[in-house]
Backbone as CSV, one residue per row, in Angstrom:
resi,resn,N_x,N_y,N_z,CA_x,CA_y,CA_z,C_x,C_y,C_z
1,MET,87.275,-32.258,-12.570,87.695,-30.774,-12.750,89.287,-30.863,-12.658
2,LEU,89.731,-30.231,-13.385,91.655,-29.676,-13.837,91.830,-28.577,-12.780
3,PHE,92.619,-28.851,-11.962,93.193,-27.748,-11.483,94.676,-27.389,-12.146
4,ARG,94.939,-26.414,-12.629,96.214,-25.884,-13.015,96.722,-24.608,-12.293
5,LYS,98.070,-24.956,-12.180,98.543,-23.725,-11.719,98.574,-22.339,-11.955
6,PRO,98.190,-21.652,-11.432,97.820,-20.152,-11.963,99.355,-19.436,-12.518
7,LYS,99.326,-19.234,-13.438,100.614,-18.305,-14.275,100.602,-16.777,-13.455
8,TYR,101.767,-16.673,-12.970,102.092,-15.574,-12.193,103.331,-14.921,-13.082
9,ALA,103.071,-13.381,-13.403,104.202,-12.545,-13.729,104.856,-11.863,-12.835
10,THR,106.228,-12.462,-13.100,107.147,-12.067,-11.856,107.419,-10.648,-12.415
11,ILE,107.529,-9.806,-11.765,108.271,-8.326,-12.047,109.643,-8.155,-11.089
12,PRO,110.590,-8.030,-11.813,111.859,-7.822,-11.212,111.866,-6.363,-10.390
13,LEU,112.671,-6.404,-9.354,112.860,-5.035,-8.502,114.122,-4.796,-8.966
14,PRO,114.030,-3.520,-9.333,115.389,-2.642,-9.531,116.157,-2.753,-8.431
15,LYS,117.521,-3.518,-9.020,118.755,-3.595,-7.915,119.457,-2.132,-7.897
16,LYS,119.522,-1.800,-6.464,120.118,-0.508,-6.276,121.652,-1.032,-6.243
17,LYS,122.340,0.427,-7.373,123.555,0.031,-7.497,124.579,0.839,-6.420
18,ILE,125.472,0.330,-6.069,126.352,0.749,-4.875,127.296,1.869,-6.007
19,GLN,127.231,2.934,-5.594,127.990,3.895,-6.054,129.533,4.036,-5.356
20,ALA,130.507,3.812,-6.129,131.952,3.620,-5.744,132.433,4.565,-6.318
21,PRO,133.663,5.219,-5.919,134.567,6.299,-6.501,135.334,5.305,-7.485
22,GLU,135.798,5.643,-8.382,136.567,5.033,-9.533,137.708,5.122,-9.201
23,GLY,138.469,3.746,-9.463,139.666,3.549,-8.998,140.015,3.233,-7.661
24,LEU,138.838,3.011,-6.751,138.923,2.566,-5.446,139.628,1.174,-5.144
25,TRP,139.100,0.333,-6.152,139.854,-1.011,-6.118,140.587,-1.461,-7.234
26,ILE,141.468,-2.272,-7.419,142.456,-2.991,-8.364,142.081,-4.298,-8.480
27,LYS,142.231,-5.269,-9.661,142.158,-6.594,-9.637,143.381,-7.025,-9.939
28,CYS,143.828,-7.761,-8.970,145.171,-8.539,-8.917,145.578,-9.398,-10.332
29,GLU,146.549,-9.599,-10.566,147.353,-9.804,-12.050,147.547,-11.404,-11.642
30,GLY,147.646,-11.789,-10.272,147.918,-13.029,-10.076,146.964,-14.008,-9.344
31,CYS,146.291,-13.319,-8.692,144.458,-14.419,-7.906,143.425,-13.705,-8.580
32,ASP,143.493,-12.993,-9.420,141.925,-12.060,-9.636,141.170,-11.759,-8.729
33,GLU,141.637,-11.463,-7.507,140.928,-11.002,-6.349,140.722,-9.403,-6.576
34,LEU,139.974,-8.732,-5.806,139.657,-7.038,-5.824,140.644,-6.853,-4.330
35,ILE,141.480,-5.732,-4.942,142.253,-5.350,-3.496,141.562,-3.823,-3.381
36,TYR,141.471,-3.598,-2.341,141.502,-2.226,-1.784,142.615,-1.290,-2.027
37,LYS,142.782,-0.386,-3.072,143.485,0.515,-3.610,144.625,1.135,-2.233
38,LYS,143.969,1.578,-1.506,144.730,2.411,-0.305,145.610,0.887,0.468
39,ASP,144.882,0.098,0.948,145.623,-0.808,1.341,146.855,-1.415,0.301
40,TRP,146.679,-1.806,-0.864,147.350,-1.992,-1.731,148.737,-1.165,-1.865
41,GLN,148.551,0.205,-1.796,149.437,1.033,-1.871,150.288,1.071,-0.501
42,ALA,149.632,0.882,0.397,150.360,0.933,1.824,151.186,-0.656,1.904
43,ASN,150.757,-1.478,1.148,151.725,-2.936,1.121,152.475,-2.651,0.261
44,GLN,153.178,-1.450,-0.609,154.149,-1.482,-1.854,153.558,-2.173,-2.738
45,MET,152.289,-2.115,-2.842,152.079,-2.519,-4.696,152.274,-3.976,-4.414
46,VAL,152.041,-4.678,-3.363,151.840,-5.916,-3.189,150.293,-6.582,-2.859
47,CYS,150.119,-7.842,-3.291,148.576,-8.107,-3.371,148.810,-8.814,-1.911
48,PRO,147.836,-8.587,-1.134,148.016,-9.216,0.269,147.304,-10.610,0.236
49,GLU,146.572,-11.067,-0.661,146.015,-12.319,-0.652,147.194,-13.027,-1.371
50,CYS,147.849,-12.832,-2.438,148.671,-13.972,-3.282,150.013,-13.729,-3.143
51,ASN,150.664,-12.392,-2.722,151.608,-11.862,-2.705,152.450,-11.585,-3.924
52,PHE,151.378,-11.372,-5.151,151.821,-10.759,-6.378,152.491,-9.365,-5.989
53,HIS,153.704,-9.360,-6.654,154.505,-7.848,-7.055,154.086,-7.141,-8.138
54,PHE,153.119,-6.159,-7.872,152.914,-5.587,-9.288,154.064,-4.612,-9.516
55,ARG,153.957,-4.176,-10.869,154.960,-3.199,-11.446,154.862,-1.969,-10.437
56,LEU,156.333,-1.595,-10.065,156.582,-0.416,-9.604,157.255,0.603,-10.342
57,GLY,156.756,1.923,-10.295,157.136,2.807,-11.061,158.760,3.266,-10.559
58,VAL,159.565,3.806,-11.652,160.879,4.235,-11.440,161.034,5.021,-10.108
59,LYS,160.467,6.020,-10.018,160.478,6.919,-8.962,160.529,6.173,-7.541
60,GLU,159.120,5.613,-7.522,158.865,4.680,-6.195,159.987,3.765,-6.087
61,ARG,160.323,3.129,-7.044,161.574,1.906,-6.496,162.977,2.475,-6.307
62,LEU,163.379,3.604,-6.663,164.420,4.312,-6.265,164.422,4.764,-4.796
63,GLN,163.237,5.438,-4.446,162.810,5.923,-3.137,162.849,4.733,-2.193
64,LEU,162.196,3.838,-2.755,162.056,2.698,-1.712,163.621,2.139,-1.447
65,ILE,164.503,1.925,-2.564,165.747,1.242,-1.914,167.138,1.892,-1.628
66,MET,167.293,3.412,-2.268,168.101,4.068,-1.993,167.895,4.973,-0.911
67,ASP,169.227,5.282,-0.243,169.323,6.446,0.753,168.900,7.753,0.505
68,GLU,168.463,8.723,1.256,167.943,9.891,0.844,169.554,10.816,0.209
69,GLY,169.067,11.593,-0.904,170.416,12.219,-1.292,170.869,11.681,-2.720
70,PHE,170.200,10.509,-3.202,170.767,10.214,-4.360,170.656,10.872,-5.288
71,GLU,171.699,10.846,-6.739,171.387,11.855,-7.457,171.515,10.934,-9.064
72,GLU,170.722,11.493,-10.030,170.235,11.058,-11.319,171.580,11.490,-11.894
73,PHE,171.982,10.939,-12.824,173.081,11.336,-13.908,172.700,10.777,-15.533
74,ASN,173.345,11.717,-16.302,173.287,11.400,-17.884,171.621,11.427,-18.060
75,GLN,171.129,12.096,-17.557,169.659,12.050,-17.389,169.219,12.963,-19.137
76,GLY,170.078,13.596,-19.704,169.713,14.291,-20.720,169.931,13.406,-21.931
77,ILE,170.432,12.395,-22.305,170.746,11.567,-23.192,169.317,11.093,-23.732
78,LYS,168.909,11.354,-25.022,167.543,10.963,-25.502,167.839,10.226,-27.003
79,PRO,167.001,9.439,-27.071,167.074,8.443,-28.128,166.743,9.614,-29.390
80,ILE,167.183,9.220,-30.598,166.797,9.677,-31.990,166.324,8.942,-33.160
81,ASP,165.179,8.982,-34.056,164.949,8.380,-34.826,165.623,8.039,-36.179
82,PHE,166.844,7.461,-36.089,167.884,7.392,-37.326,167.311,6.275,-38.634
83,LEU,166.440,5.584,-38.205,165.864,5.070,-39.312,164.554,5.406,-39.830
84,GLY,164.023,6.445,-39.393,162.747,7.224,-39.916,161.683,5.952,-39.875
85,PHE,161.613,5.167,-38.703,160.880,3.772,-38.586,159.505,4.491,-38.383
86,VAL,158.487,3.635,-38.886,156.837,3.806,-39.059,156.251,2.600,-39.084
87,ASP,155.437,2.352,-37.910,154.826,1.386,-38.097,153.230,1.680,-38.052
88,SER,152.446,1.327,-37.069,151.006,1.977,-37.072,151.411,3.652,-36.556
89,LYS,152.245,3.838,-36.069,152.359,5.573,-35.742,154.220,5.572,-36.073
90,PRO,154.653,6.937,-36.469,155.879,7.131,-36.427,156.799,6.928,-35.232
91,TYR,157.997,6.414,-35.286,158.850,6.414,-33.958,158.776,7.343,-33.016
92,VAL,159.193,8.483,-33.815,159.149,9.603,-33.093,158.038,10.073,-32.058
93,GLN,156.799,9.735,-32.657,155.483,10.026,-32.061,155.513,9.040,-30.886
94,ARG,155.826,7.550,-31.047,155.930,6.885,-29.934,156.716,7.245,-28.701
95,LEU,158.054,7.919,-29.216,159.031,8.400,-28.297,157.991,9.621,-27.345
96,ASP,157.643,10.659,-28.097,157.148,11.656,-27.578,155.950,11.599,-26.674
97,ASP,154.754,10.471,-27.020,153.990,9.867,-26.253,154.674,9.311,-24.949
98,ALA,155.659,8.446,-25.283,155.903,7.959,-23.925,156.829,8.750,-22.915
99,GLN,157.603,10.006,-23.359,158.281,10.999,-22.625,157.326,11.778,-21.923
100,GLN,155.991,11.862,-22.652,154.984,12.764,-21.910,154.244,11.973,-20.772
101,LYS,154.367,10.720,-21.027,153.467,9.866,-20.091,154.285,9.577,-18.876
102,THR,155.402,9.557,-18.841,156.577,8.989,-17.960,157.367,10.088,-17.277
103,GLY,157.715,11.121,-17.948,158.442,12.013,-17.606,159.746,11.957,-17.819
104,PHE,160.216,10.779,-18.126,161.595,10.451,-18.610,162.082,10.587,-20.148
105,LEU,162.990,10.443,-20.241,163.443,10.669,-22.177,163.489,9.312,-22.323
106,ASP,164.180,8.470,-21.615,164.017,7.144,-22.016,163.839,6.015,-21.172
107,ALA,163.632,4.765,-21.289,163.302,3.733,-20.528,163.990,3.238,-19.167
108,ILE,165.270,4.154,-19.232,166.434,3.522,-17.985,166.806,5.120,-17.262
109,VAL,166.575,4.614,-16.204,167.207,5.818,-14.972,168.192,5.592,-13.990
110,THR,169.543,6.161,-14.297,170.563,5.850,-13.647,171.024,6.773,-12.666
111,VAL,171.585,6.292,-11.352,171.719,7.247,-10.326,172.853,6.698,-9.290
112,LYS,173.448,7.889,-8.429,174.412,7.198,-7.945,173.825,7.622,-6.376
113,GLY,174.442,6.901,-5.533,173.989,7.027,-3.992,174.440,6.028,-3.141
114,SER,173.692,5.524,-2.121,174.068,4.657,-1.559,172.663,3.628,-0.509
115,ILE,172.736,2.482,-0.239,172.129,1.623,0.182,172.479,1.027,1.572
116,HIS,171.806,1.522,2.805,172.272,1.631,4.206,173.426,1.764,4.079
117,GLY,173.948,2.823,3.635,175.351,3.185,3.777,176.185,2.845,2.765
118,CYS,176.022,1.822,2.028,176.780,1.016,0.918,176.700,1.709,-0.002
119,ARG,177.991,2.416,-0.729,177.817,3.123,-1.769,177.510,2.400,-3.134
120,VAL,176.744,2.984,-3.936,176.432,2.195,-4.929,175.791,3.090,-6.390
121,VAL,175.982,2.651,-7.480,175.632,3.196,-9.073,174.355,2.341,-9.011
122,ALA,173.307,2.888,-9.307,171.942,2.044,-9.861,171.335,2.299,-11.130
123,GLY,170.822,1.237,-11.705,169.949,1.674,-12.672,168.344,0.939,-12.568
124,ALA,167.258,1.601,-12.887,165.887,1.112,-13.008,165.541,1.379,-14.032
125,LEU,164.709,0.217,-14.671,164.243,0.142,-15.984,162.621,0.932,-15.932
126,CYS,162.175,1.442,-16.860,160.706,2.239,-16.770,159.946,1.240,-17.668
127,PHE,159.101,0.352,-17.368,158.072,-0.786,-18.064,157.311,0.320,-18.783
128,ASP,156.665,1.514,-18.201,155.839,2.296,-18.790,156.318,3.142,-20.159
129,PHE,157.876,3.246,-20.169,158.170,3.717,-21.348,158.386,2.520,-22.557
130,MET,157.493,2.666,-23.272,157.449,1.635,-24.592,158.022,0.146,-23.937
131,GLY,157.181,-0.302,-23.076,157.550,-1.618,-22.493,159.039,-1.763,-21.837
132,GLY,159.829,-0.764,-21.256,160.880,-0.966,-20.842,162.006,-1.600,-21.919
133,SER,161.465,-1.126,-23.335,162.645,-1.665,-24.168,163.740,-1.341,-24.298
134,MET,164.907,-2.198,-24.966,166.080,-1.433,-24.931,166.727,-1.099,-26.179
135,GLY,166.954,0.245,-26.069,167.421,0.833,-27.482,168.931,1.416,-26.996
136,SER,169.267,2.344,-28.152,170.614,2.711,-28.165,171.110,3.459,-26.949
137,VAL,169.948,4.288,-26.296,170.333,4.995,-24.989,170.389,4.151,-23.848
138,MET,169.610,3.130,-23.858,169.746,2.228,-22.593,171.164,1.625,-22.495
139,GLY,171.516,1.283,-23.868,172.588,0.560,-23.669,174.093,1.696,-23.640
140,GLU,173.801,2.722,-23.808,174.995,3.675,-23.609,174.823,4.099,-21.854
141,LYS,173.450,4.279,-21.505,173.648,4.577,-20.187,174.324,3.518,-19.152
142,ILE,174.060,2.386,-19.565,174.267,1.011,-18.921,175.870,1.192,-18.877
143,ALA,176.458,1.656,-20.048,177.976,1.693,-20.238,178.495,2.810,-19.547
144,LEU,178.047,3.855,-19.647,178.258,5.170,-18.882,178.385,4.611,-17.482
145,ALA,177.417,3.962,-16.887,177.087,3.661,-15.354,178.443,2.603,-15.251
146,VAL,178.687,1.892,-16.120,179.936,1.053,-15.607,180.957,1.783,-15.521
147,ASN,181.402,2.600,-16.488,182.510,3.504,-16.151,182.447,4.276,-15.059
148,MET,181.343,4.704,-14.596,181.152,5.298,-12.906,181.635,4.295,-12.072
149,CYS,181.154,3.204,-12.066,181.435,1.988,-11.270,183.170,2.048,-10.986
150,LEU,183.551,1.651,-12.476,184.907,1.278,-12.781,185.824,2.384,-11.794
151,GLU,185.391,3.634,-12.178,185.890,4.856,-11.848,186.105,5.053,-10.360
152,GLY,184.913,4.881,-9.727,184.708,5.035,-8.058,184.666,3.690,-7.244
153,LYS,185.160,2.428,-8.241,185.255,1.206,-7.499,184.080,0.987,-6.473
154,VAL,182.952,1.164,-7.071,181.790,1.137,-6.246,180.892,0.079,-7.034
155,PRO,179.943,-0.983,-6.644,179.275,-1.858,-7.193,178.119,-1.280,-7.991
156,LEU,177.740,-2.235,-9.125,176.452,-1.676,-9.803,175.132,-2.607,-9.336
157,VAL,173.944,-1.959,-9.229,172.911,-2.592,-8.751,171.539,-2.313,-9.838
158,MET,171.357,-3.125,-10.658,170.335,-2.891,-11.571,168.703,-3.607,-11.572
159,PHE,167.845,-2.650,-11.613,166.628,-2.959,-11.261,165.848,-3.426,-12.711
160,CYS,165.783,-4.637,-13.381,165.326,-4.619,-14.630,163.587,-5.053,-14.708
161,ALA,162.997,-4.841,-15.727,161.684,-4.944,-16.195,161.835,-4.425,-17.242
162,SER,161.457,-5.199,-18.349,161.306,-4.877,-20.067,160.784,-5.989,-20.642
163,GLY,160.279,-5.651,-21.865,159.694,-6.278,-22.689,161.113,-6.960,-23.891
164,GLY,162.317,-6.538,-23.755,163.263,-6.729,-24.598,163.668,-5.418,-25.594
165,ALA,164.379,-5.987,-26.664,164.840,-5.079,-27.564,163.682,-4.057,-28.107
166,ARG,164.062,-2.774,-28.747,163.238,-1.790,-29.250,163.036,-2.020,-30.558
167,MET,162.152,-2.981,-31.388,162.175,-2.893,-32.856,162.405,-1.846,-33.332
168,GLN,161.677,-0.565,-33.145,162.084,0.654,-33.917,163.251,1.197,-33.975
169,GLU,164.254,0.583,-33.405,165.707,0.666,-33.673,166.446,-0.097,-34.784
170,GLY,165.890,-1.395,-34.790,166.194,-2.442,-35.714,167.648,-3.104,-35.262
171,THR,168.316,-3.206,-35.980,169.817,-3.662,-35.554,170.496,-3.053,-34.324
172,MET,170.473,-1.451,-34.492,171.141,-1.196,-33.492,170.540,-1.274,-32.127
173,SER,169.420,-1.913,-31.907,168.651,-2.103,-30.793,169.377,-3.152,-29.943
174,LEU,169.559,-4.478,-31.222,170.199,-5.923,-30.939,171.346,-5.729,-30.545
175,MET,172.051,-4.465,-31.009,173.547,-4.404,-30.736,173.658,-4.286,-29.059
176,GLN,172.948,-3.592,-28.516,172.767,-3.293,-27.123,172.888,-4.441,-26.457
177,MET,172.388,-5.473,-26.801,172.766,-6.931,-26.021,174.482,-7.343,-26.045
178,ALA,174.845,-7.057,-27.008,176.616,-7.416,-26.945,177.168,-5.952,-26.100
179,LYS,176.728,-4.612,-26.427,177.425,-3.760,-25.684,177.348,-3.894,-24.128
180,THR,176.020,-4.121,-23.631,175.922,-4.291,-22.292,176.477,-5.363,-21.819
181,SER,176.324,-6.313,-22.363,177.356,-7.818,-21.808,178.792,-7.365,-21.777
182,ALA,179.480,-6.775,-22.646,180.845,-6.629,-22.813,181.172,-5.587,-21.492
183,SER,180.126,-4.587,-21.273,180.525,-3.648,-20.245,180.318,-4.470,-18.953
184,ILE,179.580,-5.131,-18.627,179.374,-5.883,-17.582,180.630,-6.751,-17.333
185,ALA,181.147,-7.130,-18.440,182.491,-8.233,-18.226,183.326,-7.444,-17.817
186,ARG,183.440,-5.970,-18.199,184.448,-5.176,-17.382,184.444,-4.959,-15.930
187,LEU,183.392,-5.156,-15.384,183.341,-4.822,-13.982,183.601,-6.027,-13.583
188,SER,183.316,-7.137,-14.296,183.783,-8.781,-13.769,185.546,-8.868,-13.632
189,GLU,186.142,-7.975,-14.767,187.157,-8.353,-14.967,188.052,-7.333,-13.704
190,ALA,187.441,-6.214,-13.309,187.960,-5.387,-12.099,187.325,-5.866,-10.791
191,GLY,186.973,-7.002,-10.682,186.347,-7.344,-9.334,185.480,-6.964,-8.674
192,ILE,184.839,-5.937,-9.244,183.522,-5.209,-8.847,182.335,-5.721,-8.662
193,PRO,181.552,-5.855,-8.246,180.284,-6.697,-7.750,178.960,-6.084,-8.677
194,TYR,178.649,-7.039,-9.322,177.239,-6.632,-10.189,176.079,-7.358,-9.721
195,ILE,174.859,-6.582,-9.115,173.609,-7.122,-8.755,172.660,-7.119,-9.201
196,SER,171.901,-8.005,-10.025,170.824,-7.872,-11.074,169.382,-8.387,-10.237
197,VAL,168.415,-7.088,-10.186,167.480,-7.510,-9.466,166.369,-7.573,-10.602
198,LEU,165.544,-8.552,-11.058,164.894,-9.157,-12.063,163.053,-8.914,-11.439
199,THR,162.694,-7.962,-12.008,160.826,-7.785,-11.374,160.107,-8.149,-12.655
200,HIS,158.930,-8.277,-12.250,158.013,-8.589,-13.246,157.463,-7.314,-14.540
201,PRO,157.494,-8.065,-15.722,158.125,-8.967,-16.240,159.547,-8.553,-16.777
202,THR,160.630,-9.610,-16.790,161.950,-9.049,-17.616,161.716,-10.267,-18.646
203,THR,161.995,-9.848,-19.924,161.800,-10.757,-21.218,162.664,-10.172,-22.295
204,GLY,162.754,-11.143,-23.289,163.507,-10.757,-24.516,164.941,-10.517,-24.187
205,GLY,165.560,-9.502,-25.007,166.671,-9.259,-25.333,167.717,-8.748,-23.788
206,VAL,166.716,-8.275,-22.977,167.277,-7.634,-21.793,167.806,-9.038,-21.146
207,THR,166.617,-9.889,-20.802,167.205,-11.294,-20.202,168.125,-11.883,-20.693
208,ALA,168.231,-11.814,-22.066,169.367,-12.559,-22.763,170.770,-11.823,-22.483
209,SER,170.728,-10.765,-21.908,172.044,-9.753,-21.848,172.425,-9.390,-20.409
210,PHE,172.178,-7.904,-19.849,172.866,-8.035,-19.034,171.744,-8.258,-17.593
211,ALA,170.609,-8.461,-17.794,169.824,-8.974,-16.510,170.172,-9.918,-16.055
212,THR,170.777,-11.247,-16.724,171.155,-12.257,-16.331,172.624,-12.250,-16.395
213,LEU,173.247,-11.549,-15.767,174.987,-11.591,-16.050,175.187,-11.190,-14.792
214,GLY,174.628,-10.779,-13.541,174.904,-10.788,-12.229,175.588,-11.434,-11.480
215,ASP,176.826,-10.830,-10.556,177.117,-12.225,-9.881,176.401,-12.553,-8.806
216,ILE,175.052,-11.680,-8.590,174.126,-11.992,-7.640,173.038,-11.873,-8.541
217,ILE,171.906,-12.835,-8.453,170.749,-12.512,-9.286,169.604,-12.741,-8.379
218,ILE,168.755,-11.787,-8.100,167.791,-11.571,-7.224,166.504,-11.269,-8.076
219,ALA,165.467,-11.845,-7.603,164.293,-11.768,-8.178,162.799,-11.478,-7.372
220,GLU,162.004,-10.618,-7.615,160.765,-10.628,-6.748,159.837,-12.149,-6.822
221,PRO,159.093,-11.980,-6.232,157.925,-13.283,-6.094,157.411,-13.350,-7.340
222,LYS,157.224,-14.417,-8.089,156.027,-14.769,-8.849,156.289,-13.912,-10.370
223,ALA,157.684,-13.263,-10.416,157.966,-12.365,-11.764,157.765,-13.244,-12.810
224,LEU,157.496,-12.819,-14.108,157.889,-13.440,-15.214,159.253,-13.235,-16.009
225,ILE,159.935,-14.154,-15.999,161.430,-14.231,-16.428,161.658,-15.058,-17.660
226,CYS,161.889,-14.173,-18.748,162.104,-15.269,-19.744,162.609,-14.608,-21.189
227,PHE,163.153,-15.513,-22.453,163.444,-14.849,-23.515,162.140,-14.548,-24.453
228,ALA,161.488,-15.781,-24.644,159.965,-15.891,-25.390,158.887,-16.355,-24.515
229,GLY,157.992,-15.585,-24.505,157.043,-15.823,-23.581,156.570,-17.337,-23.803
230,PRO,155.392,-17.581,-22.550,155.004,-19.221,-22.617,154.174,-19.647,-23.931
231,ARG,153.480,-18.519,-24.180,152.588,-18.581,-25.470,153.102,-18.990,-26.865
232,VAL,154.267,-18.186,-27.016,155.009,-18.420,-28.072,155.626,-19.508,-28.214
233,ILE,156.292,-20.206,-27.185,156.943,-21.406,-26.779,155.960,-22.574,-27.145
234,GLU,154.658,-22.434,-26.224,153.704,-23.670,-26.676,153.310,-23.698,-27.928
235,GLN,153.218,-22.574,-28.730,152.700,-22.570,-30.139,153.776,-23.224,-31.099
236,THR,155.084,-23.046,-30.656,156.276,-23.539,-31.334,156.407,-25.011,-31.225
237,ILE,156.209,-25.547,-29.969,156.736,-26.939,-29.709,155.311,-27.913,-29.741
238,GLY,153.801,-27.284,-29.581,153.082,-27.925,-29.769,152.719,-28.497,-28.563
239,GLN,153.414,-28.293,-26.909,153.170,-28.940,-25.973,152.669,-27.942,-24.790
240,LYS,151.989,-28.194,-23.593,151.814,-27.410,-22.729,152.984,-27.518,-21.985
241,LEU,152.963,-26.288,-21.495,154.329,-25.798,-20.490,153.860,-26.450,-18.815
242,PRO,155.169,-26.431,-18.064,154.595,-26.594,-16.819,154.000,-25.805,-16.098
243,GLU,153.451,-26.001,-15.076,152.709,-24.742,-14.275,153.818,-24.019,-13.605
244,GLY,153.594,-22.655,-13.728,154.633,-22.080,-13.099,155.934,-21.768,-14.076
245,PHE,155.632,-22.430,-15.084,156.996,-22.148,-16.013,157.561,-21.093,-16.220
246,GLN,158.714,-20.256,-16.165,159.149,-18.811,-16.411,159.064,-18.135,-15.309
247,ARG,157.960,-18.686,-14.307,158.100,-17.726,-12.866,159.478,-17.452,-12.128
248,SER,159.628,-16.942,-11.335,160.888,-16.549,-10.596,161.049,-18.178,-9.740
249,GLU,159.839,-18.386,-9.141,159.966,-19.546,-8.053,160.662,-21.122,-8.922
250,PHE,159.921,-21.165,-10.177,160.493,-22.121,-11.217,162.135,-22.060,-11.202
251,LEU,162.398,-20.647,-11.787,163.817,-20.372,-11.986,164.636,-20.527,-10.847
252,LEU,164.270,-20.303,-9.822,164.991,-20.606,-8.530,165.406,-22.062,-8.598
253,GLU,164.420,-22.709,-8.481,164.359,-24.290,-8.347,165.619,-24.597,-9.664
254,HIS,165.314,-24.234,-10.888,166.260,-24.534,-11.884,167.796,-23.997,-11.762
255,GLY,168.229,-23.051,-10.731,169.376,-22.724,-10.854,169.742,-21.376,-11.365
256,LEU,168.803,-20.651,-12.226,169.001,-19.367,-12.687,169.130,-18.254,-11.869
257,LEU,168.385,-18.241,-10.547,168.345,-17.180,-9.350,169.200,-17.670,-8.279
258,ASP,169.519,-16.648,-7.557,170.420,-17.006,-6.421,169.587,-16.983,-5.266
259,MET,168.251,-15.866,-5.067,167.132,-15.766,-4.322,165.919,-14.883,-4.872
260,ILE,164.940,-15.291,-4.102,163.798,-14.394,-4.265,163.677,-13.721,-3.292
261,VAL,163.248,-12.480,-3.163,163.152,-11.654,-2.051,161.837,-10.404,-2.203
262,VAL,161.254,-10.539,-1.228,159.902,-9.860,-1.172,160.377,-8.280,-1.284
263,ARG,159.403,-7.426,-1.785,159.657,-6.092,-1.704,160.146,-5.619,-0.479
264,LYS,159.553,-5.666,0.544,159.552,-5.114,1.946,161.018,-5.519,2.345
265,GLU,161.711,-6.497,2.084,162.876,-6.903,2.637,164.166,-6.838,1.529
266,MET,163.604,-6.061,0.436,164.930,-5.901,-0.343,165.802,-4.805,-0.079
267,LYS,165.550,-3.895,0.346,166.757,-2.789,0.714,167.734,-3.309,1.724
268,ALA,167.048,-4.273,2.755,168.022,-4.666,3.835,168.988,-5.709,3.044
269,THR,168.099,-6.662,2.451,168.983,-7.780,1.773,169.904,-7.254,0.727
270,LEU,169.852,-6.415,-0.155,170.922,-5.655,-0.805,171.886,-5.005,-0.575
271,ALA,171.655,-4.546,1.118,172.706,-3.950,1.789,173.214,-5.110,2.512
272,ARG,172.818,-5.906,3.056,173.501,-7.375,3.274,174.548,-7.937,2.486
273,VAL,173.879,-8.166,1.173,174.608,-8.859,0.118,176.241,-7.914,-0.035
274,LEU,175.853,-6.640,-0.283,176.754,-5.651,-0.750,178.093,-5.315,0.333
275,LYS,177.489,-5.698,1.577,178.509,-5.596,2.753,179.496,-7.044,2.634
276,MET,178.534,-7.727,2.347,179.242,-9.355,2.041,180.605,-9.371,1.111
277,LEU,179.844,-8.395,-0.118,180.969,-8.089,-1.252,181.920,-7.343,-1.025
278,GLU,182.020,-6.397,-0.072,182.923,-5.483,0.208,184.238,-5.933,0.142
């Protein structure tokens, strides 16, 4: 007599779904870990697991770094669509969308104030405004900020986060590389310090101009800093790039940066450097 194993039909039990409020957790770009959002915000938007520094909003960054009472200047300068540029949508529509999203007229905010009592003129790029792209307004506001530094004999501090030149402005956007570089050269000639802080990501024409012309160049940990991105380079040369290529730690090791500073220590470090340069 043959004994056969009886066939059983398994009936899966319904899994209970845990209902969690939306936006309670975020995924880290650096290590893919889930982070409780309140802990992340309390840690100044830095991953507690791998120390990856997320992009910080312009308002939050300036409030974190500047002493109370800092003032924005030249906030009324706004870009115009002098080419009548249209890609998947008109440039004027892209500008309007970005202005509605961020509350800024362009991708840079310039302020005057102090850092632990050291008088400075500072600028911060807004990556949420069309990828922090550099157009004619950014070039003009940096030039005007330099003028203010020269008149008041105060240092310039720039916080960079950008995808590069703004293609919707064509050659005019590329000319801002020369304009900003020439402006920074005037600071150098006058012996006025310029500190550049590179945050994630700083790329393209911004990297190739004012972002890497600082007397002191500081970066946040694990920030992507490059001209062309790693995928573009790999496709061009047909080779795999080294691990961590174009990240701030790699660039510090190879001499592009002077130091890497965590966000919690940035204000104190800037104040210490400014006092040394007085």
